[in-house]
Legacy VTK file of the C-alpha trace (Angstrom):
# vtk DataFile Version 3.0
C-alpha trace
ASCII
DATASET POLYDATA
POINTS 114 float
-1.491 -18.090 5.827
-2.939 -15.106 7.655
-2.043 -16.812 10.931
1.600 -16.777 9.853
1.369 -13.112 8.920
-0.051 -12.339 12.349
2.735 -14.285 14.029
5.356 -12.466 11.958
3.864 -9.119 12.898
3.969 -10.117 16.558
7.613 -11.125 16.185
8.438 -7.768 14.580
6.713 -5.982 17.449
8.754 -7.999 19.943
11.955 -7.031 18.144
10.992 -3.361 18.234
10.271 -3.631 21.954
13.576 -5.388 22.551
15.543 -2.563 20.952
13.710 0.068 23.010
13.303 -1.890 26.247
15.252 -1.918 29.480
16.995 -4.856 31.144
13.916 -5.513 33.252
11.770 -5.974 30.160
14.265 -8.396 28.629
12.937 -11.356 30.605
9.361 -10.546 29.620
10.354 -10.229 25.982
12.260 -13.516 26.127
9.172 -15.261 27.508
6.965 -13.645 24.866
9.393 -14.758 22.160
9.341 -18.325 23.481
5.546 -18.308 23.540
5.483 -16.990 19.998
7.920 -19.682 18.901
5.648 -22.351 20.362
2.700 -20.893 18.429
4.730 -20.965 15.203
5.721 -24.582 15.830
2.103 -25.559 16.449
0.917 -23.719 13.329
3.588 -25.289 11.155
2.692 -28.742 12.478
-0.961 -28.167 11.573
0.012 -27.044 8.063
2.300 -30.037 7.675
-0.444 -32.408 8.753
-2.858 -30.827 6.266
-0.311 -31.098 3.455
0.353 -34.763 4.238
-3.386 -35.460 4.311
-3.920 -33.789 0.943
-0.957 -35.635 -0.568
-2.419 -38.934 0.621
-5.783 -38.038 -0.921
-4.136 -37.212 -4.240
-2.158 -40.452 -4.109
-5.275 -42.493 -3.428
-7.191 -40.750 -6.214
-4.328 -41.400 -8.625
-4.134 -45.030 -7.600
-7.883 -45.468 -8.085
-7.729 -43.824 -11.518
-4.895 -46.096 -12.608
-6.782 -49.177 -11.391
-9.932 -48.128 -13.242
-8.181 -46.926 -16.417
-4.886 -48.792 -16.789
-4.411 -48.217 -20.527
-5.169 -44.526 -20.284
-2.679 -44.264 -17.431
-0.018 -45.972 -19.547
-0.758 -43.596 -22.423
-0.539 -40.550 -20.170
2.740 -41.762 -18.650
4.220 -42.462 -22.084
3.148 -39.053 -23.364
4.675 -37.308 -20.370
7.883 -39.299 -20.814
8.142 -38.292 -24.472
7.422 -34.665 -23.648
10.021 -34.547 -20.881
12.550 -36.316 -23.087
12.006 -33.790 -25.884
12.340 -30.876 -23.483
15.523 -32.293 -21.986
16.975 -32.913 -25.440
16.295 -29.329 -26.491
17.878 -28.062 -23.284
20.894 -30.311 -23.805
21.306 -29.116 -27.404
21.220 -25.488 -26.269
23.878 -26.204 -23.626
26.097 -27.944 -26.193
25.846 -25.013 -28.599
26.557 -22.495 -25.858
29.625 -24.367 -24.629
31.124 -24.911 -28.098
33.884 -22.363 -28.643
34.851 -22.002 -32.318
38.126 -20.237 -31.446
39.861 -23.075 -29.640
43.622 -22.859 -29.862
45.567 -26.058 -29.456
48.507 -25.944 -27.101
51.821 -27.294 -28.384
54.602 -28.407 -26.101
57.730 -26.261 -26.020
60.572 -27.248 -28.291
63.265 -29.441 -26.697
65.948 -28.663 -29.272
69.281 -27.489 -27.865
LINES 1 115
114 0 1 2 3 4 5 6 7 8 9 10 11 12 13 14 15 16 17 18 19 20 21 22 23 24 25 26 27 28 29 30 31 32 33 34 35 36 37 38 39 40 41 42 43 44 45 46 47 48 49 50 51 52 53 54 55 56 57 58 59 60 61 62 63 64 65 66 67 68 69 70 71 72 73 74 75 76 77 78 79 80 81 82 83 84 85 86 87 88 89 90 91 92 93 94 95 96 97 98 99 100 101 102 103 104 105 106 107 108 109 110 111 112 113
């Protein structure tokens, strides 16, 4: 994360230079900005690769746990399902109560008598 902060600080410095620079410095600043963009792309790719690797490790660990403890895994999944269902039901009840308007007035069509 500190690498991103450093890159952001460099980008801010480039912007400050661009506002104070002359036309001759514009090409240099453009090249510096492109170089900085390449660094950001490389850094983000590294972070993405690390995140994918960690996600795979977690997936493998979960799969191994389920294989070794199938009944516990079923119990955990059922418990989570019940918990999520209860939370969603409470949220749905709160939405229903909030949307219920006790002062609803029914519209009647206009009279067609001549």
